[in-house]
N, CA, C and O atoms as CSV, one atom per row, in Angstrom:
chain,resi,resn,atom,element,x,y,z
A,1,MET,N,N,6.415,-15.951,25.362
A,1,MET,CA,C,5.422,-15.376,24.504
A,1,MET,C,C,4.071,-15.969,24.888
A,1,MET,O,O,3.908,-17.187,24.957
A,2,SER,N,N,3.097,-15.078,25.138
A,2,SER,CA,C,1.783,-15.577,25.524
A,2,SER,C,C,0.957,-15.892,24.296
A,2,SER,O,O,1.049,-15.214,23.273
A,3,GLU,N,N,0.158,-16.918,24.410
A,3,GLU,CA,C,-0.680,-17.341,23.298
A,3,GLU,C,C,-2.028,-16.642,23.409
A,3,GLU,O,O,-2.646,-16.639,24.473
A,4,ARG,N,N,-2.481,-16.050,22.309
A,4,ARG,CA,C,-3.748,-15.335,22.325
A,4,ARG,C,C,-4.883,-16.257,21.903
A,4,ARG,O,O,-4.748,-17.054,20.974
A,5,GLY,N,N,-5.979,-16.135,22.592
A,5,GLY,CA,C,-7.168,-16.882,22.229
A,5,GLY,C,C,-8.104,-15.975,21.448
A,5,GLY,O,O,-7.727,-14.872,21.053
A,6,PRO,N,N,-9.313,-16.438,21.230
A,6,PRO,CA,C,-10.280,-15.602,20.529
A,6,PRO,C,C,-10.603,-14.361,21.369
A,6,PRO,O,O,-10.532,-14.409,22.597
A,7,PRO,N,N,-10.957,-13.252,20.713
A,7,PRO,CA,C,-11.247,-12.036,21.469
A,7,PRO,C,C,-12.474,-12.221,22.359
A,7,PRO,O,O,-13.458,-12.852,21.974
A,8,THR,N,N,-12.382,-11.661,23.541
A,8,THR,CA,C,-13.505,-11.730,24.471
A,8,THR,C,C,-14.338,-10.468,24.329
A,8,THR,O,O,-13.900,-9.496,23.715
A,9,GLY,N,N,-15.511,-10.481,24.883
A,9,GLY,CA,C,-16.382,-9.307,24.839
A,9,GLY,C,C,-15.728,-8.109,25.485
A,9,GLY,O,O,-15.915,-6.975,25.044
A,10,GLU,N,N,-14.956,-8.360,26.534
A,10,GLU,CA,C,-14.285,-7.267,27.243
A,10,GLU,C,C,-13.188,-6.646,26.381
A,10,GLU,O,O,-13.065,-5.422,26.332
A,11,SER,N,N,-12.381,-7.480,25.694
A,11,SER,CA,C,-11.305,-6.933,24.865
A,11,SER,C,C,-11.859,-6.195,23.645
A,11,SER,O,O,-11.281,-5.202,23.203
A,12,ILE,N,N,-12.970,-6.676,23.106
A,12,ILE,CA,C,-13.595,-5.984,21.984
A,12,ILE,C,C,-14.128,-4.639,22.443
A,12,ILE,O,O,-13.987,-3.642,21.735
A,13,GLN,N,N,-14.734,-4.598,23.614
A,13,GLN,CA,C,-15.254,-3.333,24.143
A,13,GLN,C,C,-14.114,-2.346,24.392
A,13,GLN,O,O,-14.266,-1.151,24.139
A,14,GLU,N,N,-12.975,-2.832,24.885
A,14,GLU,CA,C,-11.809,-1.965,25.084
A,14,GLU,C,C,-11.337,-1.389,23.756
A,14,GLU,O,O,-10.986,-0.212,23.676
A,15,PHE,N,N,-11.328,-2.223,22.704
A,15,PHE,CA,C,-10.919,-1.751,21.382
A,15,PHE,C,C,-11.885,-0.698,20.860
A,15,PHE,O,O,-11.454,0.336,20.350
A,16,VAL,N,N,-13.173,-0.945,20.981
A,16,VAL,CA,C,-14.174,0.026,20.509
A,16,VAL,C,C,-14.045,1.330,21.283
A,16,VAL,O,O,-14.173,2.409,20.705
A,17,ASN,N,N,-13.796,1.242,22.570
A,17,ASN,CA,C,-13.618,2.459,23.376
A,17,ASN,C,C,-12.367,3.221,22.951
A,17,ASN,O,O,-12.339,4.450,23.013
A,18,SER,N,N,-11.338,2.504,22.521
A,18,SER,CA,C,-10.109,3.181,22.094
A,18,SER,C,C,-10.308,3.954,20.798
A,18,SER,O,O,-9.523,4.848,20.484
A,19,LEU,N,N,-11.349,3.617,20.045
A,19,LEU,CA,C,-11.634,4.323,18.797
A,19,LEU,C,C,-12.230,5.716,19.036
A,19,LEU,O,O,-12.365,6.497,18.094
A,20,GLN,N,N,-12.580,6.026,20.269
A,20,GLN,CA,C,-13.175,7.333,20.561
A,20,GLN,C,C,-12.217,8.472,20.225
A,20,GLN,O,O,-12.665,9.565,19.878
A,21,ASP,N,N,-10.904,8.239,20.322
A,21,ASP,CA,C,-9.918,9.285,20.044
A,21,ASP,C,C,-9.486,9.308,18.587
A,21,ASP,O,O,-8.724,10.191,18.193
A,22,PHE,N,N,-9.946,8.368,17.780
A,22,PHE,CA,C,-9.545,8.289,16.375
A,22,PHE,C,C,-10.417,9.226,15.548
A,22,PHE,O,O,-11.644,9.148,15.602
A,23,THR,N,N,-9.776,10.120,14.774
A,23,THR,CA,C,-10.510,11.060,13.934
A,23,THR,C,C,-10.467,10.577,12.497
A,23,THR,O,O,-9.399,10.595,11.884
A,24,PRO,N,N,-11.591,10.147,11.937
A,24,PRO,CA,C,-11.588,9.634,10.566
A,24,PRO,C,C,-11.547,10.754,9.536
A,24,PRO,O,O,-12.018,11.865,9.779
A,25,ALA,N,N,-10.973,10.437,8.383
A,25,ALA,CA,C,-10.953,11.355,7.246
A,25,ALA,C,C,-11.329,10.520,6.026
A,25,ALA,O,O,-10.457,10.044,5.300
A,26,THR,N,N,-12.605,10.350,5.810
A,26,THR,CA,C,-13.068,9.462,4.754
A,26,THR,C,C,-14.359,9.980,4.135
A,26,THR,O,O,-15.043,10.821,4.719
A,27,GLY,N,N,-14.684,9.478,2.961
A,27,GLY,CA,C,-15.917,9.825,2.293
A,27,GLY,C,C,-17.019,8.821,2.571
A,27,GLY,O,O,-18.084,8.889,1.959
A,28,PHE,N,N,-16.783,7.902,3.475
A,28,PHE,CA,C,-17.766,6.877,3.844
A,28,PHE,C,C,-18.910,7.554,4.591
A,28,PHE,O,O,-18.679,8.205,5.609
A,29,ASP,N,N,-20.137,7.410,4.102
A,29,ASP,CA,C,-21.290,8.078,4.695
A,29,ASP,C,C,-21.977,7.140,5.682
A,29,ASP,O,O,-22.591,6.148,5.290
A,30,CYS,N,N,-21.866,7.466,6.949
A,30,CYS,CA,C,-22.461,6.652,7.997
A,30,CYS,C,C,-22.777,7.561,9.180
A,30,CYS,O,O,-21.996,8.456,9.502
A,31,THR,N,N,-23.902,7.337,9.820
A,31,THR,CA,C,-24.272,8.183,10.954
A,31,THR,C,C,-23.665,7.686,12.266
A,31,THR,O,O,-23.538,8.460,13.215
A,32,ASP,N,N,-23.294,6.426,12.335
A,32,ASP,CA,C,-22.700,5.873,13.550
A,32,ASP,C,C,-21.200,6.163,13.559
A,32,ASP,O,O,-20.461,5.642,12.724
A,33,LYS,N,N,-20.756,6.983,14.493
A,33,LYS,CA,C,-19.345,7.383,14.544
A,33,LYS,C,C,-18.424,6.195,14.807
A,33,LYS,O,O,-17.299,6.162,14.309
A,34,ARG,N,N,-18.887,5.234,15.576
A,34,ARG,CA,C,-18.038,4.081,15.876
A,34,ARG,C,C,-17.767,3.257,14.618
A,34,ARG,O,O,-16.647,2.796,14.400
A,35,THR,N,N,-18.791,3.077,13.800
A,35,THR,CA,C,-18.618,2.333,12.547
A,35,THR,C,C,-17.711,3.102,11.607
A,35,THR,O,O,-16.834,2.518,10.970
A,36,LEU,N,N,-17.917,4.412,11.516
A,36,LEU,CA,C,-17.098,5.258,10.662
A,36,LEU,C,C,-15.628,5.189,11.079
A,36,LEU,O,O,-14.742,5.096,10.230
A,37,ARG,N,N,-15.378,5.234,12.365
A,37,ARG,CA,C,-13.998,5.156,12.859
A,37,ARG,C,C,-13.378,3.792,12.578
A,37,ARG,O,O,-12.203,3.704,12.222
A,38,LEU,N,N,-14.155,2.740,12.737
A,38,LEU,CA,C,-13.652,1.390,12.493
A,38,LEU,C,C,-13.314,1.198,11.021
A,38,LEU,O,O,-12.272,0.629,10.697
A,39,VAL,N,N,-14.190,1.669,10.115
A,39,VAL,CA,C,-13.929,1.558,8.676
A,39,VAL,C,C,-12.711,2.403,8.303
A,39,VAL,O,O,-11.876,1.970,7.509
A,40,SER,N,N,-12.605,3.597,8.867
A,40,SER,CA,C,-11.457,4.459,8.583
A,40,SER,C,C,-10.149,3.829,9.042
A,40,SER,O,O,-9.140,3.890,8.340
A,41,LEU,N,N,-10.174,3.235,10.207
A,41,LEU,CA,C,-8.976,2.587,10.740
A,41,LEU,C,C,-8.579,1.386,9.891
A,41,LEU,O,O,-7.395,1.182,9.621
A,42,ALA,N,N,-9.555,0.591,9.469
A,42,ALA,CA,C,-9.260,-0.567,8.627
A,42,ALA,C,C,-8.713,-0.135,7.274
A,42,ALA,O,O,-7.793,-0.762,6.749
A,43,THR,N,N,-9.267,0.926,6.709
A,43,THR,CA,C,-8.787,1.449,5.431
A,43,THR,C,C,-7.369,1.975,5.556
A,43,THR,O,O,-6.524,1.716,4.700
A,44,GLN,N,N,-7.115,2.707,6.617
A,44,GLN,CA,C,-5.772,3.237,6.852
A,44,GLN,C,C,-4.767,2.105,7.001
A,44,GLN,O,O,-3.659,2.190,6.471
A,45,ARG,N,N,-5.130,1.062,7.703
A,45,ARG,CA,C,-4.244,-0.084,7.899
A,45,ARG,C,C,-3.983,-0.800,6.576
A,45,ARG,O,O,-2.856,-1.214,6.305
A,46,PHE,N,N,-5.020,-0.947,5.756
A,46,PHE,CA,C,-4.878,-1.600,4.460
A,46,PHE,C,C,-3.933,-0.809,3.556
A,46,PHE,O,O,-3.040,-1.384,2.934
A,47,LEU,N,N,-4.128,0.500,3.485
A,47,LEU,CA,C,-3.255,1.344,2.656
A,47,LEU,C,C,-1.816,1.343,3.170
A,47,LEU,O,O,-0.869,1.303,2.384
A,48,ALA,N,N,-1.660,1.388,4.478
A,48,ALA,CA,C,-0.311,1.365,5.051
A,48,ALA,C,C,0.404,0.065,4.722
A,48,ALA,O,O,1.603,0.078,4.440
A,49,SER,N,N,-0.305,-1.060,4.753
A,49,SER,CA,C,0.333,-2.343,4.437
A,49,SER,C,C,0.701,-2.418,2.953
A,49,SER,O,O,1.739,-2.981,2.607
A,50,ILE,N,N,-0.136,-1.858,2.069
A,50,ILE,CA,C,0.175,-1.844,0.640
A,50,ILE,C,C,1.403,-0.983,0.379
A,50,ILE,O,O,2.294,-1.391,-0.365
A,51,LEU,N,N,1.462,0.199,0.979
A,51,LEU,CA,C,2.611,1.076,0.777
A,51,LEU,C,C,3.885,0.487,1.365
A,51,LEU,O,O,4.963,0.639,0.792
A,52,ASP,N,N,3.768,-0.182,2.501
A,52,ASP,CA,C,4.935,-0.835,3.094
A,52,ASP,C,C,5.452,-1.930,2.170
A,52,ASP,O,O,6.662,-2.070,1.991
A,53,GLU,N,N,4.556,-2.696,1.589
A,53,GLU,CA,C,4.964,-3.749,0.655
A,53,GLU,C,C,5.596,-3.143,-0.603
A,53,GLU,O,O,6.576,-3.677,-1.121
A,54,ALA,N,N,5.040,-2.032,-1.094
A,54,ALA,CA,C,5.598,-1.371,-2.279
A,54,ALA,C,C,7.013,-0.863,-2.003
A,54,ALA,O,O,7.881,-0.954,-2.871
A,55,ILE,N,N,7.250,-0.334,-0.813
A,55,ILE,CA,C,8.595,0.124,-0.433
A,55,ILE,C,C,9.552,-1.062,-0.399
A,55,ILE,O,O,10.684,-0.955,-0.871
A,56,ASN,N,N,9.111,-2.191,0.154
A,56,ASN,CA,C,9.954,-3.390,0.202
A,56,ASN,C,C,10.279,-3.898,-1.198
A,56,ASN,O,O,11.404,-4.329,-1.455
A,57,ILE,N,N,9.309,-3.851,-2.100
A,57,ILE,CA,C,9.542,-4.260,-3.486
A,57,ILE,C,C,10.565,-3.334,-4.129
A,57,ILE,O,O,11.467,-3.792,-4.830
A,58,HIS,N,N,10.427,-2.024,-3.891
A,58,HIS,CA,C,11.377,-1.054,-4.440
A,58,HIS,C,C,12.791,-1.337,-3.923
A,58,HIS,O,O,13.749,-1.313,-4.695
A,59,LYS,N,N,12.923,-1.600,-2.637
A,59,LYS,CA,C,14.248,-1.877,-2.053
A,59,LYS,C,C,14.854,-3.145,-2.643
A,59,LYS,O,O,16.057,-3.196,-2.901
A,60,ARG,N,N,14.028,-4.171,-2.859
A,60,ARG,CA,C,14.553,-5.402,-3.468
A,60,ARG,C,C,15.025,-5.145,-4.894
A,60,ARG,O,O,16.042,-5.692,-5.320
A,61,ARG,N,N,14.294,-4.320,-5.631
A,61,ARG,CA,C,14.707,-4.009,-7.005
A,61,ARG,C,C,16.006,-3.221,-7.033
A,61,ARG,O,O,16.817,-3.405,-7.941
A,62,ARG,N,N,16.219,-2.350,-6.059
A,62,ARG,CA,C,17.432,-1.545,-6.016
A,62,ARG,C,C,18.662,-2.412,-5.733
A,62,ARG,O,O,19.787,-1.989,-5.999
A,63,LEU,N,N,18.462,-3.601,-5.206
A,63,LEU,CA,C,19.575,-4.509,-4.932
A,63,LEU,C,C,20.026,-5.271,-6.177
A,63,LEU,O,O,21.014,-6.004,-6.142
A,64,ALA,N,N,19.290,-5.091,-7.280
A,64,ALA,CA,C,19.652,-5.767,-8.527
A,64,ALA,C,C,20.972,-5.200,-9.052
A,64,ALA,O,O,21.318,-4.062,-8.736
A,65,PRO,N,N,21.710,-5.973,-9.844
A,65,PRO,CA,C,22.961,-5.471,-10.422
A,65,PRO,C,C,22.709,-4.237,-11.292
A,65,PRO,O,O,21.626,-4.069,-11.853
A,66,ALA,N,N,23.723,-3.381,-11.394
A,66,ALA,CA,C,23.602,-2.124,-12.139
A,66,ALA,C,C,23.203,-2.373,-13.595
A,66,ALA,O,O,22.416,-1.611,-14.156
A,67,ALA,N,N,23.728,-3.414,-14.201
A,67,ALA,CA,C,23.390,-3.711,-15.595
A,67,ALA,C,C,21.894,-4.014,-15.738
A,67,ALA,O,O,21.259,-3.592,-16.704
A,68,GLN,N,N,21.345,-4.739,-14.779
A,68,GLN,CA,C,19.916,-5.054,-14.817
A,68,GLN,C,C,19.075,-3.793,-14.628
A,68,GLN,O,O,18.054,-3.617,-15.294
A,69,LEU,N,N,19.508,-2.912,-13.713
A,69,LEU,CA,C,18.778,-1.661,-13.504
A,69,LEU,C,C,18.780,-0.810,-14.768
A,69,LEU,O,O,17.755,-0.234,-15.133
A,70,ARG,N,N,19.938,-0.729,-15.441
A,70,ARG,CA,C,20.020,0.035,-16.691
A,70,ARG,C,C,19.108,-0.579,-17.751
A,70,ARG,O,O,18.441,0.144,-18.491
A,71,ALA,N,N,19.076,-1.895,-17.827
A,71,ALA,CA,C,18.238,-2.574,-18.811
A,71,ALA,C,C,16.752,-2.311,-18.546
A,71,ALA,O,O,15.945,-2.279,-19.474
A,72,ASP,N,N,16.401,-2.124,-17.265
A,72,ASP,CA,C,15.011,-1.838,-16.912
A,72,ASP,C,C,14.674,-0.355,-17.029
A,72,ASP,O,O,13.539,0.047,-16.771
A,73,GLY,N,N,15.664,0.467,-17.420
A,73,GLY,CA,C,15.417,1.888,-17.613
A,73,GLY,C,C,15.627,2.737,-16.381
A,73,GLY,O,O,15.102,3.848,-16.306
A,74,HIS,N,N,16.388,2.241,-15.402
A,74,HIS,CA,C,16.657,2.991,-14.177
A,74,HIS,C,C,18.124,3.389,-14.129
A,74,HIS,O,O,18.987,2.690,-14.662
A,75,ASP,N,N,18.399,4.525,-13.482
A,75,ASP,CA,C,19.772,4.968,-13.271
A,75,ASP,C,C,20.270,4.372,-11.952
A,75,ASP,O,O,19.718,4.691,-10.899
A,76,PRO,N,N,21.289,3.521,-11.977
A,76,PRO,CA,C,21.753,2.881,-10.734
A,76,PRO,C,C,22.317,3.877,-9.715
A,76,PRO,O,O,22.393,3.564,-8.527
A,77,ARG,N,N,22.712,5.070,-10.165
A,77,ARG,CA,C,23.251,6.076,-9.240
A,77,ARG,C,C,22.153,6.868,-8.547
A,77,ARG,O,O,22.424,7.557,-7.563
A,78,ASP,N,N,20.937,6.789,-9.031
A,78,ASP,CA,C,19.817,7.530,-8.464
A,78,ASP,C,C,19.341,6.832,-7.195
A,78,ASP,O,O,18.874,5.695,-7.259
A,79,LYS,N,N,19.449,7.481,-6.059
A,79,LYS,CA,C,19.109,6.873,-4.771
A,79,LYS,C,C,17.742,7.318,-4.258
A,79,LYS,O,O,17.374,6.979,-3.133
A,80,ARG,N,N,16.978,8.075,-5.062
A,80,ARG,CA,C,15.659,8.526,-4.624
A,80,ARG,C,C,14.702,7.344,-4.529
A,80,ARG,O,O,14.795,6.383,-5.293
A,81,VAL,N,N,13.789,7.436,-3.581
A,81,VAL,CA,C,12.749,6.425,-3.446
A,81,VAL,C,C,11.502,6.991,-4.117
A,81,VAL,O,O,10.872,7.919,-3.609
A,82,VAL,N,N,11.158,6.418,-5.266
A,82,VAL,CA,C,10.001,6.873,-6.034
A,82,VAL,C,C,9.076,5.679,-6.242
A,82,VAL,O,O,9.500,4.628,-6.723
A,83,LEU,N,N,7.819,5.854,-5.877
A,83,LEU,CA,C,6.843,4.779,-6.037
A,83,LEU,C,C,6.431,4.693,-7.502
A,83,LEU,O,O,5.837,5.624,-8.045
A,84,SER,N,N,6.748,3.585,-8.126
A,84,SER,CA,C,6.372,3.401,-9.528
A,84,SER,C,C,5.066,2.616,-9.615
A,84,SER,O,O,4.670,1.931,-8.672
A,85,THR,N,N,4.418,2.728,-10.746
A,85,THR,CA,C,3.160,2.027,-10.969
A,85,THR,C,C,3.364,0.520,-10.902
A,85,THR,O,O,2.516,-0.204,-10.381
A,86,GLU,N,N,4.495,0.047,-11.433
A,86,GLU,CA,C,4.763,-1.385,-11.426
A,86,GLU,C,C,4.911,-1.915,-10.004
A,86,GLU,O,O,4.402,-2.989,-9.685
A,87,GLU,N,N,5.610,-1.163,-9.147
A,87,GLU,CA,C,5.797,-1.596,-7.766
A,87,GLU,C,C,4.469,-1.572,-7.007
A,87,GLU,O,O,4.178,-2.473,-6.221
A,88,LEU,N,N,3.674,-0.540,-7.251
A,88,LEU,CA,C,2.377,-0.465,-6.600
A,88,LEU,C,C,1.461,-1.598,-7.068
A,88,LEU,O,O,0.756,-2.198,-6.256
A,89,ALA,N,N,1.468,-1.892,-8.363
A,89,ALA,CA,C,0.640,-2.979,-8.891
A,89,ALA,C,C,1.066,-4.325,-8.310
A,89,ALA,O,O,0.224,-5.171,-8.010
A,90,GLU,N,N,2.377,-4.520,-8.153
A,90,GLU,CA,C,2.871,-5.779,-7.577
A,90,GLU,C,C,2.468,-5.910,-6.108
A,90,GLU,O,O,2.094,-6.992,-5.655
A,91,ALA,N,N,2.547,-4.796,-5.364
A,91,ALA,CA,C,2.137,-4.812,-3.957
A,91,ALA,C,C,0.634,-5.066,-3.838
A,91,ALA,O,O,0.197,-5.802,-2.953
A,92,LEU,N,N,-0.150,-4.464,-4.720
A,92,LEU,CA,C,-1.593,-4.692,-4.698
A,92,LEU,C,C,-1.924,-6.139,-5.038
A,92,LEU,O,O,-2.844,-6.725,-4.467
A,93,LYS,N,N,-1.164,-6.713,-5.976
A,93,LYS,CA,C,-1.395,-8.112,-6.369
A,93,LYS,C,C,-1.167,-9.041,-5.181
A,93,LYS,O,O,-1.904,-10.009,-4.991
A,94,GLU,N,N,-0.134,-8.740,-4.374
A,94,GLU,CA,C,0.145,-9.563,-3.200
A,94,GLU,C,C,-0.956,-9.448,-2.153
A,94,GLU,O,O,-1.123,-10.341,-1.322
A,95,CYS,N,N,-1.716,-8.334,-2.192
A,95,CYS,CA,C,-2.837,-8.142,-1.261
A,95,CYS,C,C,-4.157,-8.597,-1.858
A,95,CYS,O,O,-5.206,-8.429,-1.235
A,96,GLY,N,N,-4.123,-9.176,-3.066
A,96,GLY,CA,C,-5.328,-9.706,-3.674
A,96,GLY,C,C,-6.085,-8.740,-4.559
A,96,GLY,O,O,-7.228,-9.011,-4.925
A,97,VAL,N,N,-5.468,-7.606,-4.915
A,97,VAL,CA,C,-6.130,-6.624,-5.775
A,97,VAL,C,C,-5.436,-6.643,-7.128
A,97,VAL,O,O,-4.218,-6.478,-7.200
A,98,ASN,N,N,-6.193,-6.842,-8.198
A,98,ASN,CA,C,-5.633,-6.874,-9.538
A,98,ASN,C,C,-5.700,-5.464,-10.123
A,98,ASN,O,O,-6.790,-4.958,-10.386
A,99,ALA,N,N,-4.551,-4.829,-10.329
A,99,ALA,CA,C,-4.493,-3.467,-10.857
A,99,ALA,C,C,-3.787,-3.494,-12.205
A,99,ALA,O,O,-2.563,-3.612,-12.271
A,100,ASN,N,N,-4.555,-3.386,-13.266
A,100,ASN,CA,C,-3.998,-3.338,-14.618
A,100,ASN,C,C,-3.971,-1.904,-15.102
A,100,ASN,O,O,-4.810,-1.092,-14.713
A,101,LEU,N,N,-2.998,-1.591,-15.958
A,101,LEU,CA,C,-2.935,-0.262,-16.532
A,101,LEU,C,C,-4.076,-0.095,-17.526
A,101,LEU,O,O,-4.403,-1.016,-18.275
A,102,ALA,N,N,-4.671,1.081,-17.524
A,102,ALA,CA,C,-5.755,1.355,-18.458
A,102,ALA,C,C,-5.200,1.457,-19.874
A,102,ALA,O,O,-4.012,1.719,-20.058
A,103,ALA,N,N,-6.047,1.253,-20.866
A,103,ALA,CA,C,-5.611,1.293,-22.264
A,103,ALA,C,C,-5.099,2.671,-22.654
A,103,ALA,O,O,-4.286,2.785,-23.572
A,104,TYR,N,N,-5.550,3.706,-21.986
A,104,TYR,CA,C,-5.141,5.068,-22.312
A,104,TYR,C,C,-3.970,5.558,-21.472
A,104,TYR,O,O,-3.612,6.733,-21.549
A,105,TYR,N,N,-3.368,4.689,-20.674
A,105,TYR,CA,C,-2.251,5.077,-19.810
A,105,TYR,C,C,-1.049,5.467,-20.660
A,105,TYR,O,O,-0.641,4.716,-21.546
A,106,ALA,N,N,-0.484,6.634,-20.392
A,106,ALA,CA,C,0.678,7.112,-21.138
A,106,ALA,C,C,1.858,7.206,-20.188
A,106,ALA,O,O,1.774,7.860,-19.149
A,107,ASP,N,N,2.957,6.555,-20.541
A,107,ASP,CA,C,4.143,6.672,-19.707
A,107,ASP,C,C,5.155,7.582,-20.399
A,107,ASP,O,O,4.854,8.188,-21.427
A,108,SER,N,N,6.346,7.672,-19.832
A,108,SER,CA,C,7.324,8.630,-20.331
A,108,SER,C,C,8.056,8.172,-21.595
A,108,SER,O,O,8.771,8.967,-22.205
A,109,SER,N,N,7.896,6.933,-21.992
A,109,SER,CA,C,8.614,6.461,-23.175
A,109,SER,C,C,7.700,6.418,-24.397
A,109,SER,O,O,6.483,6.276,-24.282
A,110,LYS,N,N,8.306,6.541,-25.541
A,110,LYS,CA,C,7.561,6.490,-26.803
A,110,LYS,C,C,7.368,5.023,-27.201
A,110,LYS,O,O,8.054,4.151,-26.668
A,111,PRO,N,N,6.452,4.739,-28.123
A,111,PRO,CA,C,6.200,3.334,-28.512
A,111,PRO,C,C,7.446,2.613,-29.040
A,111,PRO,O,O,7.535,1.389,-28.937
A,112,ASP,N,N,8.407,3.353,-29.603
A,112,ASP,CA,C,9.578,2.674,-30.143
A,112,ASP,C,C,10.629,2.402,-29.056
A,112,ASP,O,O,11.696,1.860,-29.348
A,113,GLY,N,N,10.323,2.782,-27.787
A,113,GLY,CA,C,11.226,2.472,-26.677
A,113,GLY,C,C,12.183,3.598,-26.312
A,113,GLY,O,O,12.941,3.462,-25.351
A,114,THR,N,N,12.172,4.708,-27.049
A,114,THR,CA,C,13.052,5.828,-26.703
A,114,THR,C,C,12.354,6.751,-25.751
A,114,THR,O,O,11.125,6.788,-25.690
A,115,ALA,N,N,13.138,7.502,-25.004
A,115,ALA,CA,C,12.555,8.418,-24.020
A,115,ALA,C,C,12.168,9.736,-24.640
A,115,ALA,O,O,11.663,10.619,-23.947
């Protein structure tokens, strides 16, 4: 395994040149296409890492015993992968973003705990 040192001017230029083929899809207003592409790529990478972490959290929760899943309000026989707010909030917390539910957030259960 080779050890990497700090980036050189040549490697940075190669990276910037590789951004020429990247097509951004963002609302970031900038006239410099290279900056726009770099911000778009960084944003895409950040979102991909958050979603990857959320999927890992979901998989770890699915490994819980069936009784625990039922107690948490999940059907242990349901094998669908659904991104829940709790899993997304936990993944965001691990990335340094604090995501709290708004006071007006309504979920599927009633205040007394019934569905």
